[in-house]
N, C-alpha and C positions, 0 to 999 in steps of 0.2 A: 399248890392252890388249895385252900381250904374248901371242903365241900361238906353240905349238911344234908340231913334226911330225918325223917320221922318214922319210927319203927313201933309196930304194935305186935305183941306176942300173945298167943292164946293162953289161957290158964291151964294149969294141970299137966305139965310135962312137955316133952319136945314137940315142936310143930310137925304136922304131917306134910307140910309143904311151905313154899314161900312164894308170895306174889309181889311183884314189883308194879307199882301202880303210879303212873307217870301223868303229871299235871299238863294242862293246856298252856299255850303261850300267854304270858301275862299273869299267870297264877303261880301258887306254891304248893309244895306237898301238902300243907296243912289244908289248903283250899280243896285240893283233890280228895282228901280224906273226908272232909265235910260234905262235899258234893255227892260222892258215890257211896257213903255210908259203909265203906268196906270193912271197917274194924268189926262190925257186928256180922257182916256177911262171912268174913275169914273165920271169925270164932265158931261159926255153925259148922265149918269144915275142918277146924283145927289147924288152920293155915296161920302162918306169920304173914304180915303185909308190911311192906316198906314203901315210904312216899319220898323219893329223892327230890331235891330242889335243883332246878336247872340254873345255869349262870344267866343273869339278865332274864329270869323268869321264862327260859326257853331251853331248847335242846340243840346239839350239833348233830341233826339227824341226816346231814348230807346233801340237803338241798341247796345249802349256801345261802339261805335267807335269813339266818339268825345270827346275832352277835356271837354266840359261841362257835358257830360254824366258821364265821369270818376270823375269829381270833385263833382258830385251830385247836379248840378245845376237844379232847378225846372223851366224849361222853359214853361211848361204847366201852372204853377202858375203864372209866370211872364205875359205871354200873356193873360191869363184870367183877371188878375188884370188890365192890360192895357185896355183890351176891356171894362170892367166894368167902368173904369174911363172915357173913351172917350164917351161911351153911356151916362153916366150921365151928363157930362159937355157939350155936344153938342146936346142933345135932340134927339138921335138916336133911332129908334124903336128897342126894344130888340129882336124881332123876325126876324130882317134883319141884322144879323151878319155873315160874311162869311170869309173864308180863302182860299188863293191860295199860291202856292210856287213851286219853281224849285229845283229838285234834293234834297238835304238835306231839303230844305224848303218844298218840296213835302212830304217827310217823316214826317215832323213836322206837316203838314196840316192834314195828316191822323190821327197822334197821337191825335191832338186836337179834332177831331170829335169823336175819340174813347172814350177819357176821359171826354170831355166837350160838349157832343151833347146837353146839356141844353143851352149852349151859342151860338153854331154854327149851323145855319139853313142849310147851304151848304158849300161844299168845292170843289176846283178844283185843285188836285195835278197834277203836271207835272214832269214826269221822277223821281218819288219817290213813293215807296210803304209802307211797313212796315218791320221791322226786324222779323224774324221768332220767336224771343223770346218775342215779345211785344203782349200782349193780346189786344182784341178789342171787348168790350161788351158794346156798347153805351146805354145810358139810354132812348133813343128815336131815332126814324128814322132821317136819315140826307140825303139830296140830294147830290149826288156826279157826278162831271164831271172829269173823270180821263183820262189823256193823256199819252200813253207810245209808244215809238218806238221799233219796232221789232228788230232793229240793234244797240240799245243802247250799247256802248262799256264799260260803266262804271257801270251803274244799270242793271244787266241782265234781259232782258224781261222774261226769263223763270225762273227766280229766281235762288237761291243758293249763293254761296259765291261771295262777291264783295270786292274790295279794294278801299277805299275812302280816302279823305285827312287825316282823323284821324286814319285810320286803317282799319282792315278787319271786316267783319260782314256777316251774312247770311240773306237774304231778300226773301220776298214773290215775286212770279212772278206777272206781271201785270194782267194776267187773273185771277189768284187766288185772288188778292186783289178785283177786280171787283166782282168776285163771292161772296166774303165775304159781300161786301156792298149790293148786290142783296138779300143775305139771311137776313141780318140784317133789310133791309127795306120790306122784304116780297113782292118781285117784281114779276110780270108775266114775261113770255118768252120775250126776247128782239127782236126788229125789226132792221135789219141792212140795211144801205144804204152806197153807195160809193160816197164820194164827188168828184166833177170835179177835174181832175188834173191840176197841175201847171207847169208841165214840168221840176220838180226838182228831179225826180227819186224816188219820194215817192208816196204811194197811201193811202189815209186815209178812213178808214171804221168807220162810225158812228154807234155804236151799242147801241140803246137806249131802256131801260126799263122804261116806264112811268106807271102812275097809281099804283105806290107802296104805302106802308102804309102811312097814314097821308098826302096824296098828293105829296109824294116825287118821284124822279126820279133818276135813275143811268144810266149815259150815259159814255160809253167807246169810246174814240177816239184812235183807234188803227192805228198808223202810219207805215204802211209796208214800211221798208226800212229807217225809220226815226231813228235819233240817240238821243244823250243826250242834247236835244235842247228844246227851247221855240218856238213852231210853229209861224211863221208870222214875225219873226225877224232874223237878223243875227246870226249865231252860236256864242255861248259864247267864244269858243276857236277855233283853227284852225280845219277845217273839218276832217283832219286826225286823230285828237285827240278825237272828239266828235260825229262825223257822221253828216249826213245831217239833215238840218231843213226844215220841210214842209213849203210850201207857200200856200197850199191849203185852210188854214184857219189860223185866228190870235188867239192864245190862250188867249190873254187879251180880245179881243172883245167877244170871245166866252164865257168866264167865266163870264164876267160882264153881258151878257144877260142871261145866265143860273142863276146867282144870282137873277137878277130882277124878274125872273119867279118863283123863289123858296124860298121866304120868308115864315115866319110863321104867 
């Protein structure tokens, strides 16, 4: 099967890391690049960034709700192969490979960390957890920066049934997903702070557990009143459909800074 992706490399020498940036269902890698302005963010850190394209504009993240899942597409295998190729071709340090993504891309980022913790040092899922039917037993600790809105009308913050582009599924809650990563990484009790407001009707609580196993961290960006959105940029669809986006922080800047501090 022919697969496609968009790759951006920094100027001036080998990249200092690689970010896999995964689009939402119904979108493309190019759409994700435009939404997240990650080329410029990656340049600031010397990262390469790749935007793969999912089959039928979605991912086989294990929930069984997408066309690629139902067709038996191995997206974990595709993305892992892509990573290995890009690392080898561009002289990227193997311990500095990361993944982020929105919605279905967030589900896929969690799946990658669960299944290929040997490849991914850190992930930053936004508005996507895991299907309740998807196991997660990573081979080693992974740092996680997870962003979930409490008023997400598509992926329920409190978990349970959801209906997406490809059909229905049952998903973990945002807090349960974060708890799972804290358990995996053997984290101490987290410390909570509230970010300064931006007058957008949301309030972001940064709940950070640092000093976890192997130097990892698990940080939960809980956006009270936040919707199915990528913080820091305009909503992907009308506010009535996806809810409000936080302007208190930029999810692209935050994830890149987190990745820069959590290589292996």
